[in-house]
N, CA, C and O atoms as a GROMACS GRO file, in nm:
protein
  272
    1MET      N    1  12.711  12.653  10.404
    1MET     CA    2  12.654  12.702  10.548
    1MET      C    3  12.516  12.656  10.524
    1MET      O    4  12.449  12.666  10.421
    2VAL      N    5  12.483  12.602  10.644
    2VAL     CA    6  12.347  12.518  10.677
    2VAL      C    7  12.260  12.610  10.781
    2VAL      O    8  12.303  12.661  10.885
    3ALA      N    9  12.134  12.620  10.729
    3ALA     CA   10  12.057  12.724  10.799
    3ALA      C   11  11.956  12.647  10.882
    3ALA      O   12  11.920  12.546  10.822
    4PHE      N   13  11.911  12.659  10.975
    4PHE     CA   14  11.834  12.606  11.057
    4PHE      C   15  11.719  12.697  11.132
    4PHE      O   16  11.750  12.807  11.177
    5VAL      N   17  11.601  12.652  11.143
    5VAL     CA   18  11.512  12.730  11.229
    5VAL      C   19  11.486  12.704  11.368
    5VAL      O   20  11.465  12.590  11.409
    6ARG      N   21  11.488  12.815  11.447
    6ARG     CA   22  11.464  12.793  11.613
    6ARG      C   23  11.364  12.882  11.650
    6ARG      O   24  11.345  12.994  11.602
    7LYS      N   25  11.295  12.823  11.747
    7LYS     CA   26  11.177  12.876  11.797
    7LYS      C   27  11.216  12.960  11.933
    7LYS      O   28  11.253  12.895  12.031
    8THR      N   29  11.210  13.065  11.939
    8THR     CA   30  11.245  13.172  12.027
    8THR      C   31  11.155  13.217  12.103
    8THR      O   32  11.042  13.211  12.055
    9LEU      N   33  11.163  13.256  12.199
    9LEU     CA   34  11.078  13.338  12.307
    9LEU      C   35  11.127  13.475  12.340
    9LEU      O   36  11.224  13.500  12.411
   10ASP      N   37  11.032  13.582  12.267
   10ASP     CA   38  11.083  13.713  12.288
   10ASP      C   39  11.061  13.769  12.448
   10ASP      O   40  10.946  13.780  12.492
   11ARG      N   41  11.145  13.795  12.508
   11ARG     CA   42  11.149  13.817  12.652
   11ARG      C   43  11.050  13.948  12.703
   11ARG      O   44  10.976  13.939  12.801
   12LYS      N   45  11.060  14.050  12.631
   12LYS     CA   46  10.963  14.146  12.660
   12LYS      C   47  10.824  14.092  12.649
   12LYS      O   48  10.747  14.081  12.745
   13THR      N   49  10.796  14.054  12.516
   13THR     CA   50  10.635  14.027  12.499
   13THR      C   51  10.577  13.901  12.529
   13THR      O   52  10.456  13.878  12.539
   14GLY      N   53  10.682  13.813  12.545
   14GLY     CA   54  10.644  13.667  12.595
   14GLY      C   55  10.575  13.575  12.466
   14GLY      O   56  10.514  13.471  12.490
   15VAL      N   57  10.594  13.626  12.337
   15VAL     CA   58  10.537  13.586  12.237
   15VAL      C   59  10.670  13.495  12.157
   15VAL      O   60  10.783  13.538  12.137
   16ARG      N   61  10.611  13.351  12.118
   16ARG     CA   62  10.702  13.274  12.074
   16ARG      C   63  10.721  13.326  11.891
   16ARG      O   64  10.625  13.368  11.826
   17ALA      N   65  10.845  13.314  11.841
   17ALA     CA   66  10.882  13.367  11.721
   17ALA      C   67  10.969  13.263  11.640
   17ALA      O   68  11.061  13.211  11.704
   18MET      N   69  10.954  13.227  11.508
   18MET     CA   70  11.044  13.137  11.467
   18MET      C   71  11.158  13.228  11.377
   18MET      O   72  11.129  13.304  11.285
   19THR      N   73  11.272  13.204  11.421
   19THR     CA   74  11.377  13.283  11.360
   19THR      C   75  11.480  13.175  11.279
   19THR      O   76  11.498  13.061  11.321
   20THR      N   77  11.538  13.222  11.168
   20THR     CA   78  11.624  13.131  11.089
   20THR      C   79  11.778  13.162  11.122
   20THR      O   80  11.823  13.274  11.098
   21HIS      N   81  11.854  13.067  11.176
   21HIS     CA   82  11.979  13.097  11.214
   21HIS      C   83  12.069  13.020  11.119
   21HIS      O   84  12.028  12.922  11.057
   22HIS      N   85  12.204  13.070  11.106
   22HIS     CA   86  12.309  13.003  11.011
   22HIS      C   87  12.410  12.918  11.107
   22HIS      O   88  12.426  12.956  11.223
   23GLU      N   89  12.464  12.827  11.068
   23GLU     CA   90  12.578  12.746  11.139
   23GLU      C   91  12.688  12.849  11.144
   23GLU      O   92  12.714  12.906  11.038
   24PRO      N   93  12.754  12.879  11.246
   24PRO     CA   94  12.891  12.964  11.250
   24PRO      C   95  12.993  12.894  11.166
   24PRO      O   96  12.993  12.772  11.149
   25SER      N   97  13.072  12.968  11.119
   25SER     CA   98  13.199  12.934  11.056
   25SER      C   99  13.296  12.837  11.148
   25SER      O  100  13.289  12.842  11.271
   26ALA      N  101  13.377  12.760  11.088
   26ALA     CA  102  13.465  12.690  11.177
   26ALA      C  103  13.571  12.774  11.231
   26ALA      O  104  13.644  12.725  11.318
   27ALA      N  105  13.595  12.918  11.185
   27ALA     CA  106  13.689  12.999  11.240
   27ALA      C  107  13.598  13.068  11.386
   27ALA      O  108  13.659  13.095  11.489
   28SER      N  109  13.494  13.084  11.375
   28SER     CA  110  13.407  13.145  11.464
   28SER      C  111  13.387  13.021  11.606
   28SER      O  112  13.378  13.048  11.726
   29LEU      N  113  13.386  12.904  11.552
   29LEU     CA  114  13.363  12.791  11.629
   29LEU      C  115  13.499  12.773  11.714
   29LEU      O  116  13.499  12.764  11.836
   30THR      N  117  13.605  12.770  11.643
   30THR     CA  118  13.740  12.770  11.703
   30THR      C  119  13.766  12.879  11.795
   30THR      O  120  13.845  12.853  11.885
   31HIS      N  121  13.718  12.996  11.792
   31HIS     CA  122  13.739  13.107  11.870
   31HIS      C  123  13.646  13.099  11.991
   31HIS      O  124  13.675  13.137  12.104
   32ARG      N  125  13.530  13.044  11.953
   32ARG     CA  126  13.447  13.040  12.083
   32ARG      C  127  13.501  12.920  12.164
   32ARG      O  128  13.487  12.926  12.287
   33LEU      N  129  13.559  12.813  12.111
   33LEU     CA  130  13.609  12.704  12.196
   33LEU      C  131  13.709  12.747  12.269
   33LEU      O  132  13.722  12.699  12.382
   34LYS      N  133  13.806  12.851  12.217
   34LYS     CA  134  13.931  12.914  12.292
   34LYS      C  135  13.871  12.994  12.416
   34LYS      O  136  13.921  12.980  12.528
   35GLU      N  137  13.767  13.074  12.396
   35GLU     CA  138  13.692  13.147  12.488
   35GLU      C  139  13.653  13.058  12.604
   35GLU      O  140  13.683  13.082  12.722
   36VAL      N  141  13.580  12.949  12.558
   36VAL     CA  142  13.528  12.863  12.664
   36VAL      C  143  13.637  12.784  12.755
   36VAL      O  144  13.619  12.768  12.876
   37GLU      N  145  13.746  12.740  12.689
   37GLU     CA  146  13.855  12.666  12.768
   37GLU      C  147  13.920  12.788  12.843
   37GLU      O  148  13.958  12.758  12.956
   38ARG      N  149  13.941  12.913  12.807
   38ARG     CA  150  13.965  13.014  12.894
   38ARG      C  151  13.871  13.035  13.010
   38ARG      O  152  13.914  13.041  13.125
   39ASP      N  153  13.762  13.045  12.985
   39ASP     CA  154  13.667  13.066  13.093
   39ASP      C  155  13.654  12.951  13.189
   39ASP      O  156  13.636  12.972  13.308
   40LEU      N  157  13.664  12.822  13.136
   40LEU     CA  158  13.662  12.700  13.222
   40LEU      C  159  13.769  12.688  13.324
   40LEU      O  160  13.751  12.644  13.438
   41ALA      N  161  13.898  12.736  13.269
   41ALA     CA  162  14.023  12.747  13.363
   41ALA      C  163  14.000  12.830  13.473
   41ALA      O  164  14.037  12.795  13.586
   42ARG      N  165  13.930  12.960  13.447
   42ARG     CA  166  13.899  13.036  13.543
   42ARG      C  167  13.810  12.998  13.651
   42ARG      O  168  13.817  13.035  13.768
   43ALA      N  169  13.700  12.899  13.584
   43ALA     CA  170  13.571  12.864  13.662
   43ALA      C  171  13.612  12.767  13.758
   43ALA      O  172  13.550  12.761  13.864
   44GLU      N  173  13.737  12.668  13.730
   44GLU     CA  174  13.788  12.590  13.828
   44GLU      C  175  13.830  12.620  13.932
   44GLU      O  176  13.822  12.553  14.034
   45LYS      N  177  13.900  12.764  13.916
   45LYS     CA  178  13.954  12.814  14.050
   45LYS      C  179  13.833  12.893  14.120
   45LYS      O  180  13.802  12.872  14.237
   46ASP      N  181  13.771  12.981  14.042
   46ASP     CA  182  13.703  13.104  14.109
   46ASP      C  183  13.543  13.061  14.112
   46ASP      O  184  13.476  13.111  14.203
   47ASN      N  185  13.478  12.973  14.019
   47ASN     CA  186  13.338  12.972  14.018
   47ASN      C  187  13.311  12.827  13.963
   47ASN      O  188  13.281  12.798  13.847
   48PRO      N  189  13.327  12.736  14.078
   48PRO     CA  190  13.313  12.589  14.039
   48PRO      C  191  13.160  12.556  14.006
   48PRO      O  192  13.125  12.445  13.967
   49GLU      N  193  13.075  12.661  14.025
   49GLU     CA  194  12.929  12.629  13.972
   49GLU      C  195  12.912  12.631  13.823
   49GLU      O  196  12.814  12.580  13.769
   50HIS      N  197  13.004  12.686  13.761
   50HIS     CA  198  12.987  12.704  13.621
   50HIS      C  199  13.059  12.624  13.542
   50HIS      O  200  13.057  12.632  13.419
   51VAL      N  201  13.142  12.524  13.618
   51VAL     CA  202  13.222  12.444  13.528
   51VAL      C  203  13.147  12.333  13.446
   51VAL      O  204  13.194  12.291  13.341
   52HIS      N  205  13.018  12.284  13.503
   52HIS     CA  206  12.945  12.191  13.443
   52HIS      C  207  12.911  12.260  13.299
   52HIS      O  208  12.945  12.204  13.194
   53ALA      N  209  12.842  12.381  13.300
   53ALA     CA  210  12.767  12.444  13.203
   53ALA      C  211  12.900  12.447  13.084
   53ALA      O  212  12.880  12.417  12.966
   54LEU      N  213  13.041  12.490  13.137
   54LEU     CA  214  13.122  12.520  13.043
   54LEU      C  215  13.193  12.385  12.978
   54LEU      O  216  13.239  12.374  12.865
   55THR      N  217  13.188  12.293  13.076
   55THR     CA  218  13.227  12.164  13.012
   55THR      C  219  13.129  12.115  12.896
   55THR      O  220  13.169  12.083  12.784
   56GLU      N  221  13.003  12.114  12.934
   56GLU     CA  222  12.905  12.104  12.818
   56GLU      C  223  12.930  12.173  12.683
   56GLU      O  224  12.940  12.121  12.572
   57GLU      N  225  12.939  12.305  12.718
   57GLU     CA  226  12.967  12.399  12.575
   57GLU      C  227  13.078  12.332  12.499
   57GLU      O  228  13.076  12.307  12.378
   58LYS      N  229  13.187  12.304  12.593
   58LYS     CA  230  13.309  12.277  12.509
   58LYS      C  231  13.293  12.154  12.439
   58LYS      O  232  13.338  12.145  12.324
   59LYS      N  233  13.227  12.048  12.499
   59LYS     CA  234  13.200  11.921  12.417
   59LYS      C  235  13.123  11.941  12.308
   59LYS      O  236  13.139  11.872  12.208
   60LYS      N  237  13.024  12.046  12.316
   60LYS     CA  238  12.939  12.066  12.195
   60LYS      C  239  13.010  12.137  12.081
   60LYS      O  240  12.990  12.106  11.963
   61LEU      N  241  13.080  12.216  12.113
   61LEU     CA  242  13.158  12.299  12.014
   61LEU      C  243  13.271  12.192  11.964
   61LEU      O  244  13.280  12.182  11.842
   62GLU      N  245  13.353  12.117  12.039
   62GLU     CA  246  13.429  12.022  11.984
   62GLU      C  247  13.350  11.933  11.883
   62GLU      O  248  13.407  11.905  11.778
   63ALA      N  249  13.224  11.888  11.908
   63ALA     CA  250  13.172  11.808  11.825
   63ALA      C  251  13.125  11.867  11.696
   63ALA      O  252  13.117  11.806  11.590
   64GLN      N  253  13.096  11.982  11.716
   64GLN     CA  254  13.043  12.063  11.586
   64GLN      C  255  13.172  12.089  11.486
   64GLN      O  256  13.161  12.092  11.364
   65LEU      N  257  13.289  12.107  11.555
   65LEU     CA  258  13.411  12.111  11.484
   65LEU      C  259  13.451  11.987  11.418
   65LEU      O  260  13.511  11.986  11.310
   66ALA      N  261  13.414  11.871  11.488
   66ALA     CA  262  13.472  11.749  11.421
   66ALA      C  263  13.393  11.712  11.311
   66ALA      O  264  13.450  11.650  11.221
   67GLN      N  265  13.262  11.739  11.297
   67GLN     CA  266  13.170  11.737  11.196
   67GLN      C  267  13.233  11.812  11.068
   67GLN      O  268  13.178  11.775  10.964
   68ARG      N  269  13.313  11.888  11.055
   68ARG     CA  270  13.361  11.953  10.982
   68ARG      C  271  13.470  11.906  10.890
   68ARG      O  272  13.520  11.984  10.809
   0.00000   0.00000   0.00000
């Protein structure tokens, strides 16, 4: 498992914080990819404004899975 640090912004206080995140497992990436593919199919019919963002997320997830 690979950990990485991410700078985040607390929405309530507006203060930046450093948080440590771990890369998700292959199983959780696969699960999320299936969710995104399902959402993308729906968006193509009902919410075309979401298609671009979902397509980008799908590409990102596929790339992460290919690295494993």
